[in-house]
N, C-alpha and C positions, 0 to 999 in steps of 0.2 A: 503494500502498499505506498502511495508515493506521499500520503499525510495534507492532501489540498481537498479542501472543498470544491464537492461537482457541480455545477450548473443546468438546468435544465427546467423545461415549462410544467415538469410536473415530474410521475415518478414510469416506469416502466417494468416489464416483467414484473408483475403484481401477483402475488398469494393469497391465499384465504388463511384466516384464523378466527373459527369458530364464530363465522358470521360476519365478524367486521373483515374488510378489505385492508392488509396491509403491504405494504412495498417496499423493497428493502434494496434494490440493483445501483438505481442512481444517489442511494444515502452515503453518506461517507461513514468510517472509522474514526475521523482525525478531524481538526478543526486545520485550517491555513499552517499555523502554527505547531504543529502534527504532534500536540502536544492532549493528554486527555484530561479531564478537569473528574473531581470526584465531590461527592455530596453525599450526607445522611439522607437515606428516606426509609426511615420508620427501620428496620431491622437491618437494614443494607446497607452497605456501602455499594453505590456504585457510579459508575463511568457516563460519563455526560456526551455526545455527539453534537458538533454544530452543524445543521444542515442545510444548504442552501435550496428556494424551493422559489416555481413560479418564476422563473428565467435571472435568478440571482434578485429577484424584487424584496427575497426575505428572508434571514439568517434565524433559523429554528434551533434553541439548545434543546434536549432530550433527552431524557435517559437510555442510555444504552439497551439495556435489560429491562427497564421498568416501562408504563407506560410511555406510548409514542403512536403521537396523533397519526392516524390513515384517510383512505380516500372519499370514510364517509362525512368525515368535515369540508374539503375542500367542495362534496355534492352538495350539501349544505348550505355553504358558502355560497356557493354559485345562484341555488335559488330560492336563497332570501333578498326581497325586494324591499332595501333600508331605504326610509325616506330623507332627503339631507335636512342639515341640521339637528336632529334629532338626537336622544340621550339615551344609549343601550342598553341592556345588562345580557353578558351571556353567563349560564345561570351554570356551574361543574366545567369551569374553562381551563380546563386543565394544563397543559404551558402557554393558554393564551391564542393559541392557533386563529383561532374564531373571529374573536374580536383583533389578532392582528391583520388577517388576511380584508376585511372590511372596513376598518378604520383605514386601512390603506386604499382601498376600493374606491370608500365615501369618506373625502377629506373634510368634510364640514359638520362630518359625526364626529359622537366623545360617546366614550362605553369602560362599563362596569365588567370587571372578571369577577365572577365569587367561583372559588374553590375549597375544598374542603380538606384536602391534603396538604398539608404546609408544604412540604419537599414541591411539590409539582406548582402550587402560587409563589414560591420562589424562585422556581425556572419561567411561569410568566414575566414576573418582575425583570427579568433579566432579561427574556426576550423582548418586553415592551422599549426598557432604555437600549439594549445595542440596536433593536429600526428605528430607534429615532420618533419614537410616539407617546414618550412620558407623558407629553403635555394633552392627550386625548384618550388615554385608557390608564384607569387605575386599577390594580389587583386587589382584592380583598381575601382573605384567609374566612373561611367560613362554609356555616351547612346550608345548604337550600331551603333544607325545611326550617329553617330558623329565619329563613331571607326577610318576614316580616319585621324581625327583629333587631333585622341590620339596617334597613335604607328603609326611606319614607312613603307612606304606603304613595302610589298612584302617584310613581316618579322615573318613569319609564318609559318610552312612544314606542320600543320593539324590545323582545326577548328573544332570544334565541339558545338552544342546547341542544346538545346530542346526547340523551342520558344516555346513565346505562342502561339495557336491557334484557339481558340474558337473568329469567327467575333464581331467586336461590339455589331452588330445584333441580335444574337444570342445567347439564353439564358439570365437569371439573370445577372448581375452585381453583384461581390462580395459588403458589403460595407466597409469594412477590406479593405483598400486600396492596402497591401502588398499581398492580394490573388488576387484581382481582376488584379493589373496589372500583374501577371504572368501566369495569365490563359487565359485574353481577350489580343486583340493587339490596347490595347489603348497606348503604350507607344513602338511598335514595334511590327513588322510580320515577318511570312518568307522572303519575298523581303528586306525587311530590313537587315537583317542577310543576307542573299546571297550575295546582294551589297556593304555588307561590306567585308565578307568573300575576294569575287573579288579582290580589293582591296589591303588584306591583307598576303595573299598566295602569296607563292614563285613562281615561272612556275612551272606547273602538284602538286602543291597542292591540298589538300584532304580535301573537309566540307564532316561531317558528321551526320545524324541528324534524326526524328523521328517525324513524322505527323501522324495525318489521313487518316486512306485508305482510308475515301470519298472525299480526298482531293488529291488522288494521282494524278489526269491529273495535277490537279494545279500544285502541288507540281514538276511534271517535265518541263511544261511549266515557269515557273520563273525558274528552276536552268539551262534554256537554255539558256533563256533571259540573263540572269548574264555571260554568257559563260563557264556554270562549268558544263558540262560535268555528267548526271547520267552514275554511274559505277557499281554498286552491289545494290542488294533491295533483304529484306525479310519480308515478310508479317506476320503478327504476328493477332492473333486468341484465343479469353479469351477460346474456349475451341474448341473438334473438330464438334461442333454442331450449331456454332455462324456464322456469316459474320465477314470481317477483321476489325478488330478493328484499327489497327496504320499497316504503312510504315516503318520501318531501313532505309536510304539510304546513300548512301554514293556516291558523287562526284568527277571528278578532272575538276580542275582549264586548258583549254586549251586543253583538253582529246578530242580523235575522238571517232566513235560512237563504242559503243557494252558493253552493259547492261546486265550483271550477274543476274539472278533471283536464289536465294535460297532456299535450302526448307521451307516452312513456322514454324513459332515456332508457339507455342500449349503450354499456360500457365497452364489450366488447365485441370488437370482430373476429370474424376466423384467423388462428394465428394468435389468438389472446393479441389484436393490436388494439387501439386503442380506435374506438367508432369516432367517424368527422364530430359530432355532436358531445362527446367529450373532450376530445382539442379545441372543440373553441370556448368550451366552460372551462377550459386552463386557461388561453388567452386570452380571453374577458377576465379574468382573476388578476392576471399577470399584468391586462393592463393599469398601472397606478395611473392615475394623473399626478403631473408633476407634485403641486402642493398636496406633499402626502404627509409629512414629519410633523412634529410634536410639535 
């Protein structure tokens, strides 16, 4: 390994890990200086890589063995329609990837990231600083289930989240706590994220999320139980021969009934190359306006 970070619009040679798409081929093992960083993350001491994404627009510090963002987050960022001059919340922000991409794409917006894991919150803060967005993104360590006690009611225009969506009884729980909490509903689930969103959203405020397609009925039920009406959805397929894997969903607080089903998104063509739609998504996300700093 040369020790140099690699650039690219997105990732290639994706592999599946437990229902989420994980990408490894274009991710470097080391930062430009060739040195590994270590941090304390719960019970583990872990190395941290610095990975350039979206044509080098962003540099993301993330755990080498623990939680690493994946294609879910980029698809959600591409789906979310963010209003200019809005104040927004990324619930369960992990290493800050959603807030970073969306703040870069929408330079007149401000963001707060809430993350329950202190180690990930620290990484998110480092990512915000490294990418020059400290003036527009702040990171708070805290539990989404207590978000109503952390923030003022009705203080956000939009809320985005990529929640843990493996049931506790579903599959093996990763022995690394950072991965386990991010994947399994151990410390929060969709119902908790929606309950927090309802409290924190301004009237007619919107939520954007991604969820397993197999749990679509549950998603709609939980949206409506929290007074958030589903307004727009898009099914995501691995390829043209597969069943739907995910659903991207937008909901609006206190809105009336009317749902728009958008054309589906196919991730791969034959040979596991990205479809034109995915390439356009990556290209659009990489097209940061000039004034995107803090």
